[in-house]
C-alpha positions as CSV (number, residue, x, y, z in Angstrom):
1,X,48.3,-6.6,-1.7
2,X,50.3,-3.4,-1.5
3,X,51.7,-1.6,-4.5
4,X,55.3,-2.1,-5.5
5,X,57.6,0.4,-7.0
6,X,58.9,-0.1,-10.5
7,X,61.7,2.0,-12.1
8,X,62.7,4.4,-9.4
9,X,61.6,5.1,-5.9
10,X,62.8,7.7,-3.4
11,X,65.2,7.0,-0.6
12,X,66.2,9.3,2.2
13,X,69.6,11.1,1.7
14,X,72.5,10.2,4.0
15,X,72.7,12.4,7.1
16,X,75.5,14.9,7.4
17,X,76.9,15.9,10.8
18,X,77.2,19.7,10.2
19,X,75.0,20.9,7.4
20,X,72.1,19.1,5.9
21,X,71.9,19.3,2.1
22,X,68.4,18.4,0.7
23,X,69.0,19.3,-2.9
24,X,70.4,16.0,-3.8
25,X,68.1,13.5,-5.6
26,X,68.1,9.8,-5.2
27,X,66.5,7.5,-7.8
28,X,64.0,4.8,-7.0
29,X,65.6,1.5,-6.4
30,X,64.8,-1.0,-9.1
31,X,63.5,-4.4,-8.1
32,X,66.0,-7.1,-8.6
33,X,64.7,-10.0,-10.7
34,X,64.4,-13.3,-9.1
35,X,63.8,-12.1,-5.6
36,X,62.5,-14.8,-3.2
37,X,58.7,-15.0,-2.8
38,X,58.0,-12.6,-5.7
39,X,55.8,-14.0,-8.5
40,X,56.1,-13.2,-12.1
41,X,54.0,-10.2,-13.1
42,X,51.2,-11.0,-15.5
43,X,50.7,-7.3,-16.4
44,X,53.1,-6.4,-19.1
45,X,51.2,-3.9,-21.2
46,X,49.5,-0.6,-20.4
47,X,46.2,0.7,-21.7
48,X,47.4,4.0,-23.0
49,X,44.0,5.0,-24.3
50,X,42.6,5.0,-20.7
51,X,45.6,6.9,-19.2
52,X,44.6,9.7,-16.8
53,X,46.9,12.8,-16.5
54,X,47.0,15.5,-13.8
55,X,49.1,18.6,-14.4
56,X,49.8,21.6,-12.1
57,X,51.9,24.7,-12.8
58,X,53.0,27.3,-10.3
59,X,51.2,25.7,-7.3
60,X,52.0,27.8,-4.2
61,X,52.8,26.0,-1.0
62,X,52.7,28.5,1.8
63,X,55.1,28.4,4.8
64,X,54.0,25.8,7.3
65,X,51.5,24.4,4.9
66,X,51.2,21.5,2.5
67,X,49.6,20.4,-0.8
68,X,47.9,17.0,-1.0
69,X,46.9,15.2,-4.2
70,X,44.6,12.1,-3.6
71,X,44.3,9.8,-6.6
72,X,41.6,7.1,-6.9
73,X,43.1,3.9,-8.5
74,X,40.2,1.9,-9.9
75,X,42.3,-0.8,-11.6
76,X,45.9,-2.1,-11.3
77,X,48.0,0.6,-12.8
78,X,51.3,2.3,-13.2
79,X,51.7,5.8,-11.7
80,X,54.3,8.1,-13.3
81,X,55.4,11.0,-11.1
82,X,57.3,14.0,-12.2
83,X,57.7,17.3,-10.4
84,X,60.1,20.1,-9.6
85,X,60.3,23.2,-7.3
86,X,61.1,26.6,-8.8
87,X,64.4,28.4,-8.1
88,X,66.0,25.2,-6.9
89,X,64.2,25.2,-3.6
90,X,63.5,22.0,-1.8
91,X,60.2,20.6,-0.5
92,X,59.3,17.6,1.6
93,X,57.8,14.8,-0.6
94,X,55.9,11.6,0.6
95,X,53.4,9.1,-0.7
96,X,50.8,6.9,1.0
97,X,48.4,4.2,-0.4
98,X,45.1,3.0,1.1
99,X,44.2,-0.5,-0.2
100,X,40.4,-1.1,-0.7
101,X,40.8,-4.4,1.1
102,X,42.6,-2.9,4.1
103,X,41.5,-0.5,6.9
104,X,44.7,1.5,7.2
105,X,46.9,3.2,4.7
106,X,50.6,2.3,4.2
107,X,53.5,4.7,3.7
108,X,55.2,3.8,0.4
109,X,57.6,6.8,0.2
110,X,58.8,8.2,3.4
111,X,59.1,12.0,3.7
112,X,62.2,13.3,2.0
113,X,63.2,16.9,1.1
114,X,64.0,17.2,-2.6
115,X,64.0,19.8,-5.4
116,X,62.6,17.5,-8.1
117,X,61.7,13.9,-8.7
118,X,60.8,11.6,-11.6
119,X,59.8,8.0,-11.3
120,X,57.1,5.3,-11.6
121,X,55.1,3.3,-9.0
122,X,53.7,-0.1,-9.9
123,X,50.3,-0.6,-8.2
124,X,48.8,-4.1,-8.5
125,X,45.6,-3.5,-6.6
126,X,42.9,-0.9,-6.2
127,X,42.6,1.9,-3.7
128,X,43.5,5.6,-3.0
129,X,47.0,6.9,-3.5
130,X,47.8,10.3,-1.8
131,X,50.8,12.4,-2.7
132,X,51.9,15.1,-0.2
133,X,54.2,18.1,-0.8
134,X,54.9,19.6,2.6
135,X,56.4,23.0,3.4
136,X,55.8,22.6,7.2
137,X,59.5,23.0,8.0
138,X,59.7,26.5,6.4
139,X,58.8,29.6,8.5
140,X,59.0,32.4,5.9
141,X,59.5,31.3,2.3
142,X,56.8,29.7,0.2
143,X,57.5,27.1,-2.5
144,X,56.3,27.1,-6.2
145,X,55.6,23.6,-7.4
146,X,55.0,22.2,-10.9
147,X,54.0,18.6,-11.4
148,X,52.6,16.0,-13.9
149,X,51.0,12.7,-12.8
150,X,49.9,9.9,-15.2
151,X,47.9,6.9,-14.1
152,X,48.0,4.2,-16.8
153,X,45.8,1.0,-16.3
154,X,47.6,-2.3,-16.9
155,X,46.3,-4.9,-19.3
156,X,45.5,-8.3,-17.9
157,X,47.7,-10.6,-20.1
158,X,46.0,-13.7,-18.8
159,X,42.6,-12.5,-19.8
160,X,44.1,-11.3,-23.2
161,X,45.5,-14.8,-23.8
162,X,42.3,-16.4,-22.8
163,X,40.3,-14.3,-25.3
164,X,42.8,-15.0,-28.0
165,X,42.5,-18.7,-27.3
166,X,38.7,-18.5,-27.4
167,X,38.8,-16.7,-30.7
168,X,41.2,-19.2,-32.1
169,X,39.0,-22.1,-30.9
170,X,35.9,-20.6,-32.4
171,X,37.7,-20.2,-35.7
172,X,38.8,-23.8,-35.6
173,X,35.3,-24.9,-34.8
174,X,33.9,-23.0,-37.8
175,X,36.4,-24.7,-40.1
176,X,35.6,-28.1,-38.7
177,X,31.9,-27.5,-39.0
178,X,32.2,-26.5,-42.6
179,X,34.2,-29.6,-43.4
180,X,31.7,-31.8,-41.6
181,X,28.8,-30.1,-43.5
182,X,30.5,-30.7,-46.8
183,X,30.9,-34.4,-46.0
184,X,27.2,-34.7,-45.1
185,X,26.2,-33.0,-48.3
186,X,28.3,-35.6,-50.3
187,X,26.6,-38.4,-48.5
188,X,23.1,-36.9,-49.1
189,X,23.9,-36.5,-52.8
190,X,24.8,-40.2,-53.1
191,X,21.6,-41.4,-51.3
192,X,19.3,-38.9,-53.0
193,X,17.4,-41.6,-55.1
194,X,16.8,-43.8,-52.1
195,X,15.6,-40.9,-49.9
196,X,13.2,-39.8,-52.7
197,X,11.6,-43.3,-52.8
198,X,11.2,-43.4,-49.0
199,X,9.7,-39.9,-49.0
200,X,7.2,-40.9,-51.8
201,X,6.1,-43.9,-49.7
202,X,5.7,-41.7,-46.7
203,X,3.6,-39.2,-48.6
204,X,1.3,-41.9,-50.1
205,X,0.9,-43.6,-46.7
206,X,0.3,-40.4,-44.9
207,X,-2.8,-39.6,-47.0
208,X,-4.6,-42.6,-45.7
209,X,-3.5,-42.0,-42.2
210,X,-4.5,-38.3,-42.5
211,X,-8.1,-39.3,-43.6
212,X,-8.4,-41.7,-40.7
213,X,-7.1,-39.2,-38.2
214,X,-9.5,-36.5,-39.6
215,X,-12.4,-38.9,-39.1
216,X,-11.5,-39.7,-35.5
217,X,-11.1,-36.0,-34.8
218,X,-14.5,-35.2,-36.2
219,X,-16.1,-38.0,-34.2
220,X,-14.5,-36.9,-30.9
221,X,-15.4,-33.2,-31.6
222,X,-19.0,-34.3,-31.9
223,X,-18.8,-36.0,-28.6
224,X,-17.2,-32.9,-27.1
225,X,-20.0,-30.7,-28.5
226,X,-22.7,-32.9,-27.0
227,X,-20.9,-33.0,-23.7
228,X,-20.5,-29.3,-23.6
229,X,-24.2,-28.8,-24.3
230,X,-25.0,-31.2,-21.5
231,X,-22.7,-29.4,-19.1
232,X,-24.3,-26.0,-20.0
233,X,-27.7,-27.5,-19.4
234,X,-26.6,-29.1,-16.1
235,X,-25.0,-25.8,-15.0
236,X,-28.3,-23.9,-15.7
237,X,-30.3,-26.5,-13.7
238,X,-27.7,-26.2,-10.9
239,X,-27.9,-22.4,-10.9
240,X,-31.7,-22.6,-10.7
241,X,-31.6,-25.1,-7.9
242,X,-29.1,-22.9,-6.0
243,X,-31.3,-19.8,-6.5
244,X,-34.3,-21.8,-5.3
245,X,-32.4,-23.1,-2.3
246,X,-31.2,-19.6,-1.3
247,X,-34.8,-18.2,-1.7
248,X,-36.1,-21.1,0.5
249,X,-33.4,-20.4,3.1
250,X,-34.3,-16.7,3.1
251,X,-38.0,-17.4,3.3
252,X,-37.5,-19.8,6.2
253,X,-35.2,-17.3,8.0
254,X,-37.7,-14.4,7.5
255,X,-40.6,-16.6,8.7
256,X,-38.6,-17.6,11.8
257,X,-37.8,-14.0,12.6
258,X,-41.4,-13.0,12.0
259,X,-42.6,-15.8,14.3
260,X,-40.2,-14.7,17.0
261,X,-41.5,-11.2,16.7
262,X,-45.1,-12.3,16.9
263,X,-44.3,-14.3,20.0
264,X,-42.6,-11.4,21.5
265,X,-45.6,-9.1,20.7
266,X,-47.8,-11.2,23.0
267,X,-45.6,-10.1,25.9
268,X,-45.2,-6.5,24.8
269,X,-46.8,-5.2,28.0
270,X,-43.9,-6.6,30.0
271,X,-41.8,-3.8,28.5
272,X,-44.0,-1.1,30.1
273,X,-42.0,0.2,33.1
274,X,-43.1,2.4,35.9
275,X,-41.1,5.3,34.4
276,X,-43.1,4.9,31.1
277,X,-46.4,5.0,33.0
278,X,-45.2,8.2,34.8
279,X,-44.4,9.8,31.5
280,X,-47.8,8.8,30.1
281,X,-49.4,10.3,33.2
282,X,-47.4,13.5,32.8
283,X,-48.6,13.8,29.2
284,X,-52.3,13.2,29.9
285,X,-53.4,16.6,28.6
286,X,-51.5,16.6,25.2
287,X,-52.4,12.9,24.6
288,X,-56.1,13.7,25.3
289,X,-55.9,16.6,22.8
290,X,-54.5,14.3,20.1
291,X,-57.2,11.7,21.0
292,X,-59.9,14.4,20.6
293,X,-58.3,15.7,17.4
294,X,-58.4,12.4,15.6
295,X,-61.3,10.7,17.2
296,X,-64.2,10.9,14.7
297,X,-62.0,12.5,12.0
298,X,-62.6,9.6,9.6
299,X,-65.8,8.0,11.0
300,X,-68.6,10.1,12.6
301,X,-69.6,8.8,16.0
302,X,-73.3,8.4,16.7
303,X,-74.7,10.9,19.2
304,X,-77.8,10.2,21.4
305,X,-78.9,13.9,21.7
306,X,-78.2,16.9,19.7
307,X,-77.3,18.7,22.9
308,X,-74.2,16.4,23.3
309,X,-72.6,17.6,20.0
310,X,-70.0,19.5,22.0
311,X,-69.2,16.6,24.4
312,X,-65.7,15.1,24.0
313,X,-65.4,11.8,22.1
314,X,-65.2,8.7,24.1
315,X,-63.5,6.3,21.6
316,X,-61.2,6.4,18.6
317,X,-61.1,4.0,15.7
318,X,-58.0,1.9,14.9
319,X,-57.8,3.4,11.5
320,X,-57.8,6.9,13.0
321,X,-54.9,5.9,15.3
322,X,-53.0,4.7,12.2
323,X,-53.9,7.9,10.5
324,X,-52.3,9.9,13.3
325,X,-49.1,7.8,13.1
326,X,-49.0,8.2,9.3
327,X,-49.5,12.0,9.4
328,X,-46.4,12.4,11.5
329,X,-44.5,9.8,9.4
330,X,-44.0,7.5,12.4
331,X,-45.1,4.7,10.1
332,X,-45.5,4.6,6.3
333,X,-48.7,4.7,4.4
334,X,-48.1,1.3,2.8
335,X,-48.2,-2.1,4.5
336,X,-48.2,-1.6,8.3
337,X,-45.4,-3.2,10.3
338,X,-45.8,-6.4,12.3
339,X,-45.6,-4.5,15.5
340,X,-49.1,-3.1,15.0
341,X,-50.5,-6.5,15.8
342,X,-49.0,-6.4,19.3
343,X,-50.1,-2.8,19.7
344,X,-53.8,-3.5,19.3
345,X,-53.7,-6.9,21.1
346,X,-56.6,-7.1,23.6
347,X,-58.2,-4.0,22.1
348,X,-61.4,-3.7,20.1
349,X,-62.0,-1.8,16.9
350,X,-62.9,1.3,19.0
351,X,-60.3,2.3,21.6
352,X,-61.0,4.3,24.7
353,X,-58.6,7.1,25.9
354,X,-56.9,4.7,28.2
355,X,-56.5,2.2,25.5
356,X,-55.1,4.9,23.2
357,X,-52.4,5.9,25.7
358,X,-51.5,2.2,26.3
359,X,-51.2,1.7,22.5
360,X,-48.9,4.7,22.2
361,X,-46.6,3.2,24.8
362,X,-46.8,-0.3,23.2
363,X,-45.9,1.2,19.8
364,X,-42.8,2.9,21.3
365,X,-41.6,-0.4,22.6
366,X,-42.4,-2.4,19.5
367,X,-40.9,0.2,17.1
368,X,-37.7,0.2,19.1
369,X,-37.3,-3.6,18.6
370,X,-37.4,-3.0,14.8
371,X,-34.4,-0.7,14.9
372,X,-30.7,-1.7,14.5
373,X,-28.8,-2.3,17.7
374,X,-26.7,0.8,17.3
375,X,-29.9,3.0,16.8
376,X,-31.9,1.7,19.8
377,X,-32.7,3.8,22.8
378,X,-31.2,3.1,26.2
379,X,-34.6,2.0,27.7
380,X,-38.4,2.1,27.1
381,X,-38.8,5.5,28.7
382,X,-36.3,7.1,26.3
383,X,-38.1,5.3,23.4
384,X,-41.4,6.7,24.5
385,X,-40.1,10.2,24.9
386,X,-38.5,10.0,21.4
387,X,-41.9,8.9,20.0
388,X,-43.8,11.7,21.8
389,X,-41.3,14.4,20.6
390,X,-41.9,13.4,17.0
391,X,-45.2,15.4,17.2
392,X,-43.6,18.8,18.0
393,X,-40.6,18.1,15.8
394,X,-42.7,17.5,12.7
395,X,-45.8,19.5,13.3
396,X,-44.6,22.4,11.1
397,X,-43.8,20.1,8.2
398,X,-46.9,17.8,8.1
399,X,-50.0,18.8,6.2
400,X,-53.1,17.9,8.2
401,X,-55.5,18.1,5.2
402,X,-58.0,15.6,6.6
403,X,-58.6,17.6,9.8
404,X,-60.7,20.7,10.2
405,X,-59.5,23.9,11.8
406,X,-60.6,23.0,15.4
407,X,-58.9,19.6,15.2
408,X,-55.7,21.2,13.8
409,X,-55.7,23.7,16.6
410,X,-55.9,20.8,19.2
411,X,-52.9,19.1,17.4
412,X,-50.9,22.3,17.7
413,X,-51.8,22.6,21.4
414,X,-50.8,19.0,22.0
415,X,-47.4,19.6,20.2
416,X,-46.7,22.7,22.3
417,X,-47.5,20.8,25.5
418,X,-45.4,17.8,24.6
419,X,-42.5,20.0,23.7
420,X,-42.8,21.7,27.1
421,X,-43.3,18.5,29.2
422,X,-41.0,16.0,27.4
423,X,-38.5,18.4,25.9
424,X,-37.9,20.3,29.2
425,X,-37.3,17.0,31.0
426,X,-34.5,16.0,28.5
427,X,-32.9,19.4,28.8
428,X,-32.9,19.1,32.6
429,X,-31.2,15.7,32.3
430,X,-28.6,17.1,29.9
431,X,-27.8,20.1,32.2
432,X,-27.7,18.0,35.4
433,X,-24.0,17.9,36.5
434,X,-22.4,14.5,36.8
435,X,-21.8,13.4,40.4
436,X,-18.3,14.4,41.7
437,X,-16.1,12.3,43.9
438,X,-15.0,15.4,45.9
439,X,-17.1,16.8,48.8
């Protein structure tokens, strides 16, 4: 809906053939009552307490310029406009309105040159009203403008009548409710004796019913207590059975894994590759030094002649091999791992130098199978080299308290040789450039 003018609205002055006179004022045309298609306005009162006022004094409008005053209209309102130009000068006045429900603004007052104006504009919707005072036609002289604008929201008479009706209906309801309550009180006063007798019968009868209900309640609560005790006992038995079942499952799984490991240990020699045998052959000297250092360190070997005291040992005890592995923290000093059974398979209590070397290779394979998949070596050769490098890596931290000076010296020699042989091979592999696709 577009705003409609009430009271006065500007109209363009009649044209004159020779000389234009823009000092004349024309009042806003009043709407004639009873126009076709125009409905009766429900807004008849203004909310003066919410009226907004804009005032401007001595506003300069430069030659060729203009002064715009946009006004936001949040509610249906009446806009009162009053302005005048000093010294009787004229200025071009126009007014546009942009409805919130429409995309384009409409021109309500066409541009007209006047010296002053006073009137009202009836706006029955919300939007933005823009007043423009233009001095674009003047080349030299500026105009001094004074204005006062008042925007008064209209009161919705339909809503006011509706509220009045509701208040009146609520008041009538209160009166009728009071009358009805008074009639009910009179009826209750007349039947007071009868009601007292019925209430006494209800009280006397309720005592017996209360006693019976209390007895039933206590009986059922006893049943509930016994059932709760049985449920708690059953839950305890169920929890115990569940724990026992989980333990049995774990025991069976552990036994199955151990059985598979023991079966795999029988074929541990299948993991010995030619590369591992080459590595063992390259490390003959340091392995022989370790063999001599630990052979006889725990158990003295019998000698046939005293002249053979300086002869190298020919065998080493299983316990001495385990002592070597424990000194360098390859295995713990507690219960030995299952892999040890496969390491010593086919060997006696006393191991020769060849058996000692083979057991070292077997232990590298078996120990690798015990690791997590993301920690395993790429192949058996790498696992063997990692095991052999444990000796030079940890020789400075371990305390060989059970070995004499000569045996310790042999261990140090073996560590240096292993570092030179195995360590240098790894460095050469790391420094070896990757094959390039270009010639």
